[in-house]
Residue frames as qw, qx, qy, qz and C-alpha x, y, z in Angstrom:
[[0.198, -0.104, -0.954, 0.201, -0.19, -143.29, -113.88],
 [0.445, -0.509, -0.417, -0.607, -3.89, -143.46, -113.01],
 [0.288, -0.315, 0.586, -0.689, -5.25, -143.01, -109.51],
 [0.454, -0.232, -0.850, -0.135, -7.09, -145.92, -107.90],
 [0.439, -0.435, 0.190, -0.763, -9.94, -145.09, -105.54],
 [0.601, -0.130, -0.785, 0.080, -10.08, -147.64, -102.71],
 [0.532, -0.690, 0.080, -0.484, -11.24, -147.81, -99.13],
 [0.603, 0.109, -0.689, 0.386, -9.06, -149.00, -96.26],
 [0.580, -0.741, -0.339, 0.013, -9.73, -149.03, -92.53],
 [0.133, -0.913, 0.313, -0.224, -7.78, -146.69, -90.24],
 [0.789, -0.444, 0.423, 0.038, -6.21, -149.77, -88.69],
 [0.856, 0.281, 0.291, 0.321, -4.90, -151.08, -92.04],
 [0.349, 0.860, -0.064, 0.367, -3.57, -147.64, -93.07],
 [0.412, -0.821, 0.364, -0.155, -1.83, -147.27, -89.70],
 [0.882, -0.190, 0.399, 0.162, -0.30, -150.73, -90.10],
 [0.739, 0.527, 0.188, 0.375, 0.98, -149.94, -93.62],
 [0.102, 0.914, -0.182, 0.348, 2.42, -146.56, -92.57],
 [0.609, -0.693, 0.371, -0.105, 3.96, -147.98, -89.40],
 [0.878, -0.069, 0.407, 0.243, 5.63, -150.82, -91.31],
 [0.179, -0.577, 0.414, 0.681, 6.99, -148.36, -93.89],
 [0.417, 0.287, 0.785, 0.358, 4.94, -149.72, -96.81],
 [0.111, 0.787, 0.472, 0.381, 2.99, -146.49, -97.22],
 [0.292, -0.115, -0.226, 0.922, 3.80, -142.84, -96.55],
 [0.120, 0.726, 0.541, -0.408, 1.10, -140.33, -95.63],
 [0.025, 0.600, -0.255, -0.758, 2.65, -137.91, -98.13],
 [0.012, -0.061, 0.839, 0.540, 1.69, -140.34, -100.93],
 [0.071, 0.526, 0.842, -0.100, -2.00, -140.28, -99.98],
 [0.103, -0.195, -0.222, -0.950, -4.39, -137.81, -101.61],
 [0.099, 0.368, 0.784, -0.490, -7.29, -137.32, -99.23],
 [0.010, 0.450, 0.646, 0.617, -10.66, -136.60, -100.80],
 [0.344, -0.806, -0.308, -0.370, -12.13, -134.74, -97.80],
 [0.058, -0.718, 0.415, -0.555, -11.01, -132.82, -94.71],
 [0.810, -0.431, 0.259, -0.302, -12.04, -135.56, -92.25],
 [0.971, 0.144, -0.019, 0.191, -9.91, -138.14, -94.06],
 [0.441, 0.666, -0.301, 0.522, -6.98, -135.72, -94.23],
 [0.396, -0.683, 0.372, -0.489, -7.19, -135.18, -90.47],
 [0.952, -0.221, 0.185, -0.106, -7.23, -138.94, -89.82],
 [0.850, 0.375, -0.114, 0.351, -4.23, -139.53, -92.10],
 [0.141, 0.753, -0.333, 0.550, -2.35, -136.64, -90.49],
 [0.635, -0.576, 0.355, -0.372, -3.00, -138.07, -87.00],
 [0.993, 0.005, 0.097, 0.066, -1.94, -141.55, -88.14],
 [0.628, 0.596, -0.231, 0.445, 1.25, -140.08, -89.62],
 [0.174, -0.741, 0.397, -0.513, 2.06, -138.31, -86.35],
 [0.845, -0.378, 0.291, -0.243, 1.39, -141.46, -84.33],
 [0.960, 0.205, 0.029, 0.187, 3.42, -143.67, -86.64],
 [0.444, 0.697, -0.290, 0.483, 6.32, -141.20, -86.87],
 [0.439, -0.692, 0.404, -0.408, 6.46, -141.06, -83.08],
 [0.927, -0.189, 0.316, -0.076, 6.76, -144.84, -83.12],
 [0.845, 0.307, 0.150, 0.411, 9.35, -144.79, -85.92],
 [0.318, -0.820, 0.103, 0.465, 12.04, -142.36, -84.78],
 [0.464, -0.228, 0.570, 0.638, 14.05, -143.16, -87.92],
 [0.437, 0.742, 0.505, 0.059, 11.36, -141.61, -90.20],
 [0.359, -0.375, 0.240, 0.820, 13.42, -139.41, -92.56],
 [0.302, 0.547, 0.643, 0.443, 10.75, -138.62, -95.17],
 [0.124, -0.146, -0.063, 0.979, 10.94, -134.84, -95.68],
 [0.291, -0.265, -0.492, -0.777, 7.64, -134.70, -97.59],
 [0.503, -0.504, -0.701, 0.027, 5.85, -136.33, -94.66],
 [0.376, -0.426, -0.374, 0.733, 7.20, -133.71, -92.28],
 [0.010, 0.025, -0.199, -0.980, 6.34, -130.83, -94.63],
 [0.373, -0.419, -0.668, -0.489, 2.77, -132.18, -94.92],
 [0.452, -0.536, -0.612, 0.365, 2.48, -131.98, -91.15],
 [0.194, -0.290, -0.100, 0.932, 3.53, -128.30, -91.20],
 [0.191, -0.165, -0.498, -0.830, 1.02, -127.61, -93.99],
 [0.450, -0.498, -0.722, -0.168, -1.75, -129.35, -92.00],
 [0.378, -0.464, -0.458, 0.658, -0.84, -127.36, -88.88],
 [0.032, -0.122, 0.132, 0.983, -1.12, -124.12, -90.85],
 [0.341, -0.316, -0.640, -0.612, -4.52, -125.19, -92.24],
 [0.457, -0.513, -0.700, 0.196, -5.73, -126.04, -88.73],
 [0.243, -0.351, -0.260, 0.866, -4.74, -122.56, -87.52],
 [0.150, -0.051, -0.362, -0.919, -6.72, -120.98, -90.35],
 [0.428, -0.383, -0.739, -0.353, -9.79, -123.09, -89.58],
 [0.398, -0.426, -0.653, 0.484, -9.81, -122.18, -85.89]]
């Protein structure tokens, strides 16, 4: 399957993640700033959706935390 390069606002991405239509683990960020925004949106949305059971989403958060520690 081919990738599609599109642009969405933070608000729309947050809405789609929060409603369960999109998972942050399915998003391939093209730069570090976008990855940080998606990671923060995932954390915010997962806090709001206690029933979030997506293991790949949680493992992406651990990976991002490790990257942040290396960058500091």
